C-alpha positions as CSV (number, residue, x, y, z in Angstrom):
1,M,71.0,91.2,44.7
2,K,73.7,93.4,46.3
3,E,77.0,92.4,47.9
4,L,78.6,94.5,50.6
5,H,82.1,94.1,51.9
6,I,83.2,95.7,55.2
7,S,86.7,95.6,56.6
8,T,87.5,96.9,60.1
9,P,90.9,96.9,61.8
10,G,91.9,96.0,65.3
11,R,93.9,98.5,67.3
12,I,96.7,99.0,69.7
13,C,96.1,101.5,72.5
14,L,99.4,103.3,72.2
15,F,98.7,105.4,75.3
16,G,95.6,105.4,77.4
17,E,94.4,102.1,78.7
18,D,91.7,102.5,81.4
19,V,91.2,106.2,80.9
20,D,88.7,106.2,78.0
21,Y,85.8,105.0,80.1
22,M,86.7,107.7,82.6
23,G,86.2,110.5,80.1
24,L,89.9,111.2,79.4
25,E,92.0,111.2,76.3
26,V,93.7,108.3,74.5
27,I,96.0,107.7,71.5
28,S,95.2,104.6,69.4
29,L,96.8,103.0,66.4
30,A,94.9,100.8,63.9
31,I,96.7,97.7,62.8
32,N,96.5,95.5,59.7
33,N,94.9,92.6,61.5
34,R,91.2,93.0,60.5
35,I,87.7,91.7,60.5
36,E,86.4,91.0,57.0
37,L,82.7,90.8,56.5
38,T,81.1,90.0,53.1
39,G,77.3,90.0,52.9
40,T,74.9,89.3,50.0
41,I,71.5,90.8,50.4
42,T,68.5,88.6,49.6
43,D,64.7,88.8,49.9
44,D,64.0,85.6,51.7
45,N,63.5,87.2,55.2
46,I,66.4,85.1,56.6
47,I,69.8,86.3,57.9
48,H,72.4,83.7,57.7
49,I,75.8,84.4,59.2
50,K,78.8,82.2,58.9
51,L,81.7,82.8,61.4
52,A,84.4,81.1,59.4
53,D,87.1,81.2,62.0
54,L,84.9,79.7,64.7
55,D,83.3,77.1,62.3
56,K,79.9,78.4,63.5
57,T,76.7,79.4,61.7
58,I,73.9,81.5,63.0
59,E,70.5,81.8,61.2
60,F,67.5,83.9,62.2
61,E,64.4,85.6,60.8
62,N,64.1,89.3,60.0
63,R,62.5,90.3,63.3
64,K,63.8,91.7,66.6
65,Q,65.9,89.1,68.4
66,P,66.2,88.4,72.1
67,I,69.4,89.3,73.8
68,K,70.3,86.3,76.1
69,S,74.0,87.0,76.9
70,K,76.6,89.6,77.0
71,N,78.2,88.1,73.9
72,D,75.1,88.5,71.7
73,H,76.9,91.0,69.5
74,I,75.1,89.9,66.3
75,F,71.6,90.3,67.6
76,S,72.5,93.6,69.3
77,A,73.8,95.1,66.1
78,F,70.9,93.7,64.0
79,N,68.2,95.0,66.5
80,M,69.6,98.5,66.1
81,Y,68.5,98.5,62.5
82,Q,65.8,95.9,62.2
83,K,62.9,98.4,61.9
84,R,64.7,100.3,59.1
85,L,65.4,97.2,57.0
86,P,63.1,96.2,54.1
87,K,60.2,94.0,55.0
88,L,61.5,90.9,53.4
89,F,65.2,91.7,54.0
90,G,67.5,88.7,54.2
91,A,71.3,88.3,53.9
92,K,74.0,85.7,53.6
93,I,77.0,86.9,55.5
94,E,80.5,85.5,56.0
95,V,82.9,86.8,58.6
96,K,86.6,86.1,58.6
97,S,89.2,87.5,61.0
98,S,92.9,87.8,61.4
99,L,92.4,89.3,64.9
100,S,93.2,87.3,68.0
101,M,90.3,87.3,70.5
102,G,90.8,88.4,74.1
103,K,94.3,89.7,73.5
104,G,93.8,93.5,73.9
105,L,93.5,94.2,70.2
106,S,89.8,95.1,70.2
107,S,88.5,92.2,68.2
108,S,85.0,92.4,69.6
109,S,84.7,96.1,68.8
110,A,86.0,95.6,65.3
111,F,83.4,92.8,64.9
112,C,80.6,95.0,66.2
113,L,81.6,97.8,63.9
114,A,81.6,95.5,60.9
115,L,78.1,94.3,61.7
116,V,76.8,97.8,62.4
117,A,78.3,99.2,59.2
118,F,76.7,96.3,57.2
119,F,73.2,96.8,58.6
120,D,73.6,100.6,58.4
121,K,74.3,100.4,54.7
122,A,71.8,97.7,54.0
123,S,69.1,99.8,55.6
124,G,70.0,102.9,53.7
125,V,70.9,105.0,56.7
126,N,74.5,105.6,55.6
127,S,75.7,107.1,58.8
128,S,78.9,109.2,59.2
129,D,82.1,107.7,60.6
130,K,81.5,109.4,63.9
131,E,77.9,108.1,64.1
132,L,79.0,104.6,63.2
133,A,81.5,104.6,66.0
134,K,78.8,105.7,68.4
135,Q,76.4,103.0,67.1
136,A,79.0,100.3,67.5
137,Y,79.6,101.5,71.0
138,I,75.9,101.3,71.8
139,T,75.8,97.8,70.2
140,E,78.7,96.4,72.3
141,V,78.6,98.3,75.6
142,I,75.2,99.9,76.2
143,N,72.9,97.2,74.8
144,L,74.9,94.3,76.3
145,N,75.6,96.1,79.6
146,Q,79.3,95.8,79.4
147,A,82.2,98.0,80.7
148,G,84.3,100.1,78.4
149,G,84.4,103.3,76.4
150,M,84.3,104.4,72.7
151,M,88.0,104.3,72.0
152,D,88.0,101.0,70.3
153,H,85.1,101.9,68.0
154,F,86.6,105.2,66.9
155,A,90.0,103.6,66.4
156,S,88.6,101.0,64.1
157,V,86.5,103.5,62.1
158,L,89.2,106.2,61.7
159,G,92.4,104.1,61.4
160,N,96.0,105.0,61.6
161,I,96.9,107.1,64.7
162,I,94.3,109.2,66.4
163,Y,94.1,111.3,69.5
164,L,90.6,111.1,71.0
165,E,88.9,113.0,73.8
166,C,86.5,110.4,75.3
167,R,83.9,112.8,76.6
168,D,81.1,115.1,75.4
169,E,81.3,115.3,71.6
170,Y,84.2,112.8,71.3
171,N,86.5,115.2,69.5
172,F,89.3,113.6,67.7
173,E,92.4,114.5,65.8
174,R,94.2,112.5,63.2
175,L,98.0,112.4,63.9
176,N,100.3,112.2,60.9
177,A,102.9,110.1,62.7
178,K,103.9,106.7,61.3
179,L,105.3,104.1,63.7
180,E,107.2,101.0,62.6
181,G,108.6,98.1,64.6
182,L,105.4,97.1,66.3
183,I,105.4,93.6,67.8
184,I,102.5,91.9,69.5
185,G,103.7,89.5,72.3
186,D,101.0,87.1,73.3
187,T,101.3,85.5,76.8
188,L,99.0,82.7,75.6
189,K,96.8,83.3,78.6
190,Q,93.3,84.5,78.0
191,K,92.1,87.6,80.0
192,E,88.7,88.3,81.5
193,T,88.2,91.8,80.2
194,I,84.6,92.5,81.3
195,Q,84.8,91.4,84.9
196,T,88.2,93.1,85.3
197,L,86.9,96.5,84.0
198,I,83.8,96.4,86.2
199,I,85.9,95.9,89.3
200,R,88.5,98.4,88.3
201,K,86.0,101.1,87.5
202,K,84.3,100.6,90.8
203,E,87.7,101.0,92.6
204,I,88.6,104.2,90.6
205,N,85.2,105.7,91.5
206,Q,85.9,105.0,95.2
207,G,89.1,107.1,94.8
208,I,87.2,109.9,93.0
209,R,84.6,110.1,95.8
210,W,87.4,110.2,98.4
211,M,89.2,113.1,96.7
212,E,85.9,115.0,96.1
213,E,85.2,114.8,99.9
214,K,88.7,116.2,100.6
215,D,88.8,118.8,97.9
216,Q,85.7,120.2,96.1
217,S,88.0,121.3,93.2
218,F,88.9,117.8,92.3
219,N,88.4,116.7,88.7
220,L,90.0,114.1,86.4
221,I,90.8,116.6,83.6
222,D,93.4,118.8,85.2
223,Y,93.8,117.9,88.9
224,P,97.5,117.5,89.8
225,I,98.6,114.0,90.4
226,N,101.0,114.9,93.2
227,K,98.1,116.0,95.4
228,V,96.5,112.5,95.1
229,K,99.9,110.9,95.8
230,K,100.2,113.0,98.9
231,E,96.7,111.9,100.0
232,Y,97.6,108.3,99.3
233,L,100.7,108.5,101.5
234,E,98.5,109.6,104.4
235,N,95.5,107.3,103.7
236,E,96.5,104.2,101.7
237,N,93.5,102.6,100.1
238,I,92.8,100.8,96.8
239,G,90.6,103.6,95.4
240,L,93.4,106.3,95.7
241,K,95.9,103.8,94.3
242,R,93.8,103.2,91.2
243,L,93.2,106.9,90.8
244,I,97.0,107.6,90.8
245,G,97.2,105.2,88.0
246,I,94.5,106.9,86.0
247,L,96.0,110.4,86.4
248,G,99.5,109.0,85.6
249,I,98.3,107.6,82.3
250,R,96.4,110.8,81.6
251,D,99.6,112.7,81.8
252,I,101.5,110.2,79.6
253,V,98.8,110.5,76.9
254,R,99.3,114.2,76.8
255,E,103.1,113.9,76.6
256,G,102.6,111.3,73.9
257,Y,100.4,113.7,71.9
258,N,103.0,116.4,72.0
259,L,105.7,113.9,70.9
260,L,103.7,112.5,68.0
261,K,102.9,116.0,66.7
262,T,106.6,116.7,66.1
263,E,108.4,115.6,62.9
264,S,111.7,114.8,64.5
265,D,113.2,111.3,65.1
266,N,111.8,110.7,68.6
267,K,111.8,106.9,68.8
268,K,113.7,106.9,72.2
269,Q,111.3,109.4,73.7
270,I,108.2,107.4,72.5
271,A,109.8,104.2,73.9
272,A,110.4,105.9,77.2
273,L,106.7,106.9,77.5
274,I,105.7,103.3,76.5
275,N,107.9,102.0,79.4
276,Q,106.5,104.5,81.8
277,H,103.0,103.6,80.9
278,H,103.7,100.0,81.6
279,S,105.3,100.8,84.9
280,I,102.1,102.6,86.0
281,Q,99.9,99.7,85.0
282,Q,102.1,97.3,86.8
283,Q,102.4,99.4,90.0
284,Y,99.0,100.9,90.3
285,F,96.7,98.3,88.7
286,E,98.7,95.1,89.5
287,N,97.6,93.6,86.2
288,V,100.9,92.5,84.8
289,T,101.4,88.7,85.2
290,P,104.8,87.3,86.0
291,K,104.8,85.5,82.6
292,M,104.2,88.8,80.8
293,Q,106.9,90.5,82.7
294,E,109.4,87.7,81.9
295,L,108.6,88.0,78.2
296,I,109.0,91.7,78.3
297,A,112.4,91.4,80.0
298,H,113.5,89.1,77.2
299,A,112.1,91.4,74.5
300,R,114.0,94.4,75.9
301,K,117.3,92.4,76.0
302,A,116.7,91.5,72.4
303,G,116.4,95.1,71.4
304,A,112.9,96.3,72.1
305,L,113.0,100.0,73.0
306,G,109.7,100.0,74.8
307,C,107.1,97.5,76.0
308,K,103.7,97.8,77.6
309,L,100.7,95.8,78.6
310,M,97.7,96.1,76.3
311,G,94.1,96.0,77.3
312,S,92.8,95.2,80.8
313,G,95.7,92.9,81.7
314,N,96.0,89.7,83.8
315,G,96.9,87.9,80.6
316,G,96.5,88.8,77.0
317,S,99.2,90.6,75.0
318,F,101.8,93.3,75.2
319,L,103.3,95.7,72.8
320,A,107.0,95.6,72.0
321,Y,108.2,98.7,70.1
322,A,111.3,97.5,68.3
323,P,112.1,99.4,65.1
324,G,115.0,97.6,63.3
325,R,115.0,94.7,65.8
326,E,111.7,93.0,64.9
327,K,113.1,89.6,63.9
328,E,115.2,89.3,67.1
329,V,112.4,90.3,69.4
330,I,109.9,87.9,67.8
331,K,112.4,85.1,68.0
332,V,113.1,85.6,71.7
333,I,109.4,85.9,72.7
334,D,108.6,82.7,70.9
335,K,111.6,80.9,72.4
336,S,110.6,82.1,75.9
337,G,107.1,80.6,75.9
338,G,105.0,83.3,74.2
339,K,103.8,83.9,70.7
340,A,104.9,87.0,68.8
341,Y,104.1,88.5,65.4
342,Q,104.6,91.9,63.7
343,V,101.8,94.2,62.9
344,F,101.7,97.3,60.8
345,Q,99.9,100.6,61.1
346,D,96.8,100.6,58.9
347,Q,93.9,102.5,57.6
348,G,90.4,102.5,59.2
349,M,87.1,100.9,58.2
350,Q,86.8,100.3,54.5
351,S,83.6,99.4,52.6
352,S,82.6,98.5,49.1
353,I,79.4,97.7,47.2
354,K,79.0,95.4,44.2
């Protein structure tokens, strides 16, 4: 009998919401709120999974399982490895989480990664970090026909702060920066990530097709945003509006990369970029609720240098960057009708075998 322990972190998208699934770059930061999976391998041909925080138990035989909904993360991960597992493979698994669901902290991706890592090790595949990220992406997005990119899965595997090119070979760079004063402000309103991203991606692609018809040289990687803004002034439509948002965030990611590569005290510059990022999300995606904007205003008055929406928006959480003013910012968010807590930059996926 062998016991495996897998620990995967959630993440903050520091810069880059909505651009990972468009093949651009992002900067993510792993946090200390994590998924903890402990599994004991047995030989009874039964996989027993206890989701402690949901007070739910799932039990099934060691054979390929039918996917019946877009939330069948467990079966999706298991099916990826079922043929490679021993004939009488069984397991008793318990999953615990300190990650809030549906709040833009990548709880589902961290969960999928923990499952993939467990079955990967149990089957003896022992994939590399990069391959695990790709397998977790396939588990969550491809197999379940969901929207999204690989940012969350790479962020959870690698940890700390990474710069990731979300295209081709998914090249990444670990950044040595260390950020403190990170507050999560929860609006206490659940968001609808999947449906929001499906609609948004469709609208962005409308804008791309429009620009391609106007200019054959158009591309997302290096096309000047000012040319799209000019086109929008002449032909206002939702596709071009969304496209301006994408290119604006693209440029902020690149500025953020240069800032985080320096060793100087650049808190104010980082905060300014965080605020600009939020402004783009608010103006070009219209996904900031009045409740969130009110909480952000209070957080800034209490000393937060920068605040931005996290995730797909229309609810969920925001980041308040408040080094040295953490207690004051948490207090005012709680007092104003939200729920706030501090998080810390953390390492990536960890595993151990007993």
